[in-house]
C-alpha positions as CSV (number, residue, x, y, z in Angstrom):
1,M,-2.4,14.5,38.1
2,T,-1.0,11.4,36.3
3,N,-2.1,9.2,39.2
4,L,-5.6,10.7,39.0
5,K,-5.8,10.0,35.3
6,N,-4.7,6.4,35.8
7,M,-7.4,6.0,38.5
8,K,-10.0,7.3,36.1
9,K,-8.9,4.7,33.5
10,I,-9.1,1.9,36.1
11,Y,-12.5,3.1,37.2
12,L,-13.7,3.1,33.6
13,L,-12.6,-0.4,33.0
14,V,-14.3,-1.6,36.2
15,F,-17.5,0.3,35.4
16,V,-17.7,-0.8,31.8
17,S,-17.2,-4.5,32.8
18,F,-19.9,-4.1,35.5
19,F,-22.2,-2.3,33.0
20,M,-21.8,-5.0,30.3
21,V,-22.7,-7.8,32.8
22,N,-25.5,-6.1,34.8
23,C,-27.4,-3.7,32.5
24,S,-29.6,-6.4,30.9
25,S,-32.2,-8.8,32.3
26,D,-31.2,-12.0,34.2
27,S,-31.2,-15.4,32.6
28,S,-33.5,-18.2,33.9
29,D,-30.9,-19.6,36.2
30,G,-30.4,-16.3,37.9
31,E,-27.1,-15.4,36.2
32,P,-26.8,-11.9,34.6
33,I,-26.8,-11.8,30.8
34,A,-24.1,-9.6,29.2
35,E,-25.4,-7.0,26.8
36,Q,-24.9,-8.0,23.2
37,M,-22.8,-6.0,20.8
38,Y,-25.0,-3.9,18.6
39,F,-24.6,-3.4,14.9
40,P,-26.7,-0.8,13.0
41,P,-28.7,-2.2,10.0
42,S,-26.9,-2.4,6.7
43,D,-30.0,-1.6,4.7
44,G,-29.2,2.1,4.2
45,S,-31.6,3.2,6.9
46,N,-30.6,5.9,9.4
47,T,-31.3,3.7,12.4
48,W,-28.7,3.4,15.2
49,E,-29.4,2.4,18.8
50,T,-28.3,4.9,21.4
51,K,-27.1,4.8,25.0
52,S,-27.4,7.9,27.0
53,I,-24.8,9.5,29.2
54,A,-27.1,8.9,32.1
55,D,-27.5,5.2,31.2
56,L,-23.8,4.8,31.4
57,G,-23.5,6.7,34.6
58,W,-21.0,9.1,33.0
59,N,-20.3,12.6,34.2
60,Q,-22.8,14.9,32.4
61,N,-20.9,18.0,33.6
62,A,-17.9,16.9,31.5
63,V,-19.8,16.8,28.2
64,Q,-20.0,20.5,27.5
65,P,-16.3,21.2,28.2
66,L,-15.5,18.4,25.8
67,L,-17.8,19.7,23.1
68,D,-16.5,23.3,23.6
69,Y,-12.9,22.0,23.2
70,L,-13.8,20.0,20.0
71,E,-15.4,23.0,18.4
72,L,-12.5,25.3,19.4
73,K,-10.1,22.8,17.8
74,N,-11.7,22.9,14.3
75,T,-13.6,19.6,14.7
76,K,-16.4,18.8,12.2
77,S,-17.7,15.6,13.8
78,F,-17.3,13.6,16.9
79,I,-18.8,10.2,17.7
80,I,-18.5,7.8,20.7
81,L,-19.8,4.2,20.4
82,V,-19.9,1.9,23.4
83,N,-20.7,-1.7,22.7
84,G,-21.8,-0.5,19.2
85,R,-24.4,2.0,20.6
86,M,-24.2,5.7,19.9
87,V,-23.4,7.6,23.1
88,M,-22.3,10.9,21.6
89,E,-22.8,12.2,18.0
90,N,-22.0,15.9,17.5
91,Y,-21.3,18.1,14.5
92,F,-19.6,21.4,14.4
93,N,-18.6,24.3,12.1
94,G,-21.2,23.8,9.5
95,H,-20.8,20.0,9.2
96,S,-23.7,17.5,9.3
97,A,-24.4,13.8,9.5
98,T,-24.8,13.7,5.8
99,T,-21.7,15.7,4.8
100,P,-18.8,13.6,3.5
101,W,-15.2,14.3,4.7
102,Y,-11.9,12.9,3.8
103,W,-10.2,10.1,5.9
104,A,-6.7,11.1,4.8
105,S,-4.2,8.5,6.1
106,A,-6.8,7.0,8.4
107,G,-8.0,5.4,5.2
108,K,-4.7,3.3,5.1
109,T,-6.6,0.9,7.4
110,L,-9.1,0.4,4.7
111,T,-6.3,-0.8,2.4
112,S,-5.0,-3.0,5.1
113,T,-8.4,-4.7,5.6
114,V,-9.1,-5.2,1.9
115,T,-5.6,-6.7,1.5
116,G,-6.5,-9.2,4.3
117,I,-9.7,-10.0,2.5
118,A,-7.9,-10.7,-0.7
119,Q,-5.5,-13.0,1.2
120,D,-8.4,-14.8,2.9
121,E,-9.9,-15.4,-0.6
122,G,-6.6,-16.9,-1.8
123,L,-6.0,-14.2,-4.4
124,I,-2.7,-13.0,-2.8
125,N,-0.2,-13.9,-0.1
126,I,1.3,-11.0,1.8
127,N,4.6,-13.0,2.0
128,N,4.9,-13.0,-1.7
129,K,7.0,-10.5,-3.7
130,V,5.2,-7.4,-4.8
131,S,6.7,-8.0,-8.3
132,D,4.8,-11.4,-8.4
133,Y,1.7,-9.3,-8.9
134,L,2.9,-6.0,-10.5
135,G,5.8,-7.4,-12.6
136,T,9.4,-6.2,-12.2
137,G,10.3,-2.5,-12.6
138,W,7.5,-1.2,-10.4
139,T,10.4,0.6,-8.6
140,S,13.7,2.1,-9.8
141,A,15.6,0.0,-7.3
142,P,18.1,-2.6,-8.6
143,L,16.2,-5.8,-9.5
144,A,17.8,-7.8,-6.7
145,K,16.7,-5.2,-4.1
146,E,13.2,-4.8,-5.6
147,N,12.7,-8.5,-5.3
148,L,13.3,-8.3,-1.6
149,I,10.1,-6.3,-1.1
150,I,7.1,-8.4,-0.2
151,C,3.5,-7.2,0.3
152,K,4.0,-7.4,4.1
153,N,6.7,-4.8,3.8
154,L,4.2,-2.4,2.3
155,L,1.7,-3.1,5.1
156,S,4.4,-2.6,7.7
157,M,6.1,0.5,6.3
158,N,9.5,-1.2,6.0
159,S,10.0,-1.5,2.2
160,G,13.4,0.2,2.3
161,L,12.4,2.7,-0.3
162,N,13.2,6.4,0.0
163,D,10.4,8.2,1.9
164,A,11.9,11.7,1.2
165,L,10.8,12.1,-2.4
166,G,7.1,13.1,-1.9
167,D,3.8,11.3,-2.5
168,D,4.5,10.3,-6.1
169,V,4.7,6.5,-6.3
170,S,5.7,6.2,-10.0
171,P,8.7,3.9,-10.5
172,A,11.2,6.8,-10.8
173,N,10.2,8.0,-7.4
174,L,10.5,4.7,-5.7
175,Q,14.2,4.6,-5.0
176,Y,16.3,2.1,-2.9
177,V,17.7,3.3,0.4
178,A,18.0,0.0,2.4
179,D,17.1,-3.6,2.1
180,A,13.4,-4.4,2.8
181,G,12.8,-5.1,6.4
182,T,15.8,-3.2,7.8
183,R,14.4,0.4,7.9
184,W,11.0,1.7,9.0
185,A,9.8,4.8,7.2
186,Y,6.2,6.1,6.7
187,H,5.7,6.1,3.0
188,N,2.8,6.3,0.5
189,V,4.2,3.3,-1.3
190,Y,1.6,1.3,0.7
191,V,-0.9,2.3,-2.0
192,K,0.7,-0.2,-4.4
193,L,-1.3,-2.8,-2.4
194,Q,-4.4,-1.5,-4.1
195,D,-2.7,-2.3,-7.5
196,V,-1.8,-5.7,-6.2
197,V,-5.4,-6.5,-5.2
198,A,-6.8,-5.1,-8.4
199,Q,-4.4,-7.2,-10.5
200,A,-5.0,-10.4,-8.5
201,S,-8.8,-10.0,-8.4
202,G,-9.2,-8.9,-12.0
203,Q,-11.4,-6.0,-10.8
204,T,-10.8,-2.3,-10.2
205,W,-9.7,-1.5,-6.7
206,T,-13.0,0.5,-6.2
207,N,-15.2,-2.4,-7.3
208,Y,-13.4,-4.9,-5.1
209,F,-13.4,-2.5,-2.1
210,N,-17.1,-1.8,-2.5
211,T,-18.2,-5.4,-2.8
212,K,-16.0,-6.9,-0.2
213,L,-15.9,-4.2,2.5
214,R,-18.0,-1.1,2.0
215,D,-21.3,-2.8,1.1
216,K,-21.0,-5.5,3.8
217,L,-20.8,-2.8,6.5
218,G,-23.6,-0.7,5.1
219,M,-21.2,2.1,4.4
220,T,-23.5,3.8,1.9
221,G,-22.0,6.2,-0.6
222,G,-18.4,7.1,0.0
223,A,-15.8,7.4,-2.8
224,W,-12.1,7.2,-3.5
225,I,-11.2,10.7,-4.8
226,D,-7.9,11.7,-6.4
227,N,-6.2,14.2,-4.1
228,G,-4.3,15.9,-7.0
229,D,-1.0,14.0,-6.7
230,G,-2.1,10.7,-8.1
231,L,-3.2,9.2,-4.8
232,S,-6.9,8.4,-4.0
233,V,-8.2,9.4,-0.7
234,Y,-11.4,8.0,0.8
235,W,-14.3,10.3,1.6
236,S,-17.4,9.3,3.6
237,T,-19.8,10.4,6.3
238,S,-18.7,10.2,9.9
239,R,-21.2,7.4,10.6
240,N,-19.6,5.3,7.8
241,M,-16.2,5.8,9.5
242,A,-17.9,4.7,12.7
243,R,-19.2,1.5,11.0
244,F,-15.7,0.6,9.9
245,G,-14.4,1.3,13.5
246,L,-17.1,-1.0,14.9
247,M,-15.9,-3.8,12.5
248,A,-12.4,-3.2,13.7
249,L,-13.5,-3.4,17.4
250,N,-15.0,-6.8,16.5
251,R,-11.8,-7.9,14.9
252,G,-13.1,-8.3,11.4
253,K,-16.6,-9.4,12.1
254,W,-19.9,-7.6,11.4
255,D,-23.0,-8.8,13.1
256,G,-21.8,-12.4,13.2
257,T,-20.4,-12.4,9.6
258,T,-16.7,-12.5,9.0
259,V,-15.6,-9.7,6.7
260,V,-11.8,-10.2,7.2
261,S,-10.4,-13.1,9.1
262,E,-9.7,-12.6,12.8
263,N,-6.3,-14.1,12.3
264,F,-5.4,-11.4,9.8
265,F,-6.9,-8.6,11.9
266,N,-5.0,-9.8,15.0
267,Q,-1.8,-9.6,13.0
268,A,-2.8,-6.1,11.6
269,S,-3.4,-4.8,15.1
270,T,-0.2,-6.0,16.7
271,T,3.4,-5.0,16.1
272,S,4.3,-6.0,12.6
273,Q,8.1,-5.6,12.6
274,P,10.8,-5.0,15.2
275,I,11.8,-1.5,14.3
276,N,8.6,0.5,15.3
277,E,6.7,-1.3,18.1
278,A,3.8,1.1,17.7
279,Y,2.9,0.1,14.1
280,G,0.9,-2.9,12.8
281,Y,-0.4,-3.3,9.3
282,L,-1.2,0.4,8.7
283,W,-2.7,0.7,12.2
284,W,-1.0,2.7,15.0
285,L,-0.7,0.9,18.3
286,N,-0.8,2.5,21.8
287,G,0.8,1.1,24.9
288,K,4.2,0.1,23.6
289,S,7.5,1.0,25.2
290,T,8.9,2.9,22.2
291,Y,7.6,4.4,19.0
292,R,8.7,6.1,15.8
293,L,7.0,8.9,13.8
294,P,6.7,9.8,10.1
295,G,9.6,11.6,8.6
296,L,12.0,10.8,11.4
297,Q,14.6,8.1,11.8
298,F,14.5,8.4,15.6
299,E,13.1,6.1,18.3
300,F,11.1,7.8,21.1
301,N,10.8,6.2,24.5
302,G,7.3,5.8,26.0
303,T,3.8,5.1,24.7
304,L,2.3,6.8,21.7
305,M,-0.5,8.6,23.6
306,S,0.0,8.5,27.3
307,N,-3.5,9.6,28.2
308,A,-5.2,7.0,26.0
309,P,-5.9,3.4,27.0
310,S,-2.9,1.1,26.5
311,D,-4.8,-1.4,24.4
312,M,-6.0,1.2,21.9
313,Y,-5.2,0.8,18.2
314,A,-5.9,3.7,15.9
315,A,-6.3,4.9,12.3
316,L,-4.7,8.3,12.1
317,G,-4.8,10.8,9.2
318,K,-3.6,14.2,8.2
319,N,-5.3,17.2,9.9
320,D,-6.4,15.0,12.8
321,Q,-8.8,12.5,11.2
322,K,-9.1,9.7,13.8
323,I,-10.5,6.3,14.6
324,Y,-9.7,5.2,18.1
325,V,-10.6,1.6,18.9
326,V,-10.4,0.5,22.6
327,P,-11.3,-3.2,23.1
328,S,-11.1,-3.1,26.9
329,M,-13.9,-0.5,26.9
330,K,-15.8,-1.8,23.9
331,M,-15.4,1.7,22.6
332,V,-14.9,3.4,19.2
333,I,-14.3,7.1,18.9
334,I,-14.4,9.1,15.6
335,R,-13.0,12.6,15.0
336,M,-13.1,14.3,11.7
337,G,-12.3,17.9,10.8
338,D,-9.6,20.4,10.1
339,V,-6.2,20.4,11.8
340,A,-6.6,21.0,15.5
341,N,-3.4,23.0,16.0
342,P,-2.6,25.0,12.8
343,D,0.6,26.2,14.4
344,N,1.7,22.7,15.0
345,P,0.3,20.6,12.2
346,T,2.3,17.5,12.9
347,F,1.0,14.4,11.1
348,A,-1.6,13.2,13.6
349,L,0.4,12.4,16.7
350,S,0.4,16.0,18.1
351,G,-0.4,17.1,21.6
352,F,-4.0,17.2,20.5
353,D,-4.4,13.5,20.9
354,N,-3.4,13.6,24.6
355,D,-5.4,16.7,25.3
356,L,-8.5,15.2,23.7
357,W,-8.1,12.0,25.7
358,D,-7.8,14.2,28.9
359,K,-11.2,15.6,28.1
360,I,-12.6,12.2,27.2
361,N,-11.3,10.7,30.5
362,D,-13.1,13.4,32.4
363,L,-16.4,11.8,31.3
364,Y,-15.7,8.9,33.6
365,E,-15.2,10.7,36.9
């Protein structure tokens, strides 16, 4: 079974490469012209080019089993983009294309991207101390230990602060456990980067985010909403999540315009520290030899999602909010909804990811 799955992935890579080169008209010198990446208009219209299952030569017989599985697993929306074009867009369980839903921790990648934009603009430097922007006393750690924490530590989840005290990020709840850079722990202290950007830009986080990222991608609507414990969670339509995923596929560019520098995005989507190979700047990374998970101080051997492509990077949130980005396949996949396995509601890295990718891989037989 494993060999068959690997063969499917190899076939897909070959097919997509062939399709990219051969699906459009020839140039004047007889050489094939690669199909251009498509970006939907940013004018608020509902226009989005499509590519059918038949156009791609995919297995139509695998579509309905995938849709049935998604609906069974409490999915509200599912989108596949290939080369920017919509291949699948499906809604379930009372959801629609105009219904907003929360990103949960998948929205951490929004904070990562906007942090990169602020650095590109010279407002911040991620190698500077957090206290350079927020002042001292933003934690309850001893001053010498607090001053070890740089913005990059918040992006990389290795601040050394206690991750066992809940979501509250007030100073009293941000307590020292280890020196910054020596311990990886998934922690909502990353949200302090929003305060850093607001302080450095002289704007509210929402205004800076809207101007520098949301509006440039045509992500109409959307809002940061307090989830009840002092943390703001982003809500938007599934198509707006897909727009962000398309920008991520193009490493910070949107239709020829740089939104965040490719240099920053390359850093964000590669291993950010030596403790957890599978973590970048708030992005999860597939295809590494080991990984760590939230809430555990344990290293697992193997890749994060064995059925998914090894070059995939992902935004993953509570209750299985997902953005899968696969550069080798020019593909972005969106899943929004309620938790897939209520009896096993583990963060986002449950067996659901591998089972879902098993169904997705069946499309390419």
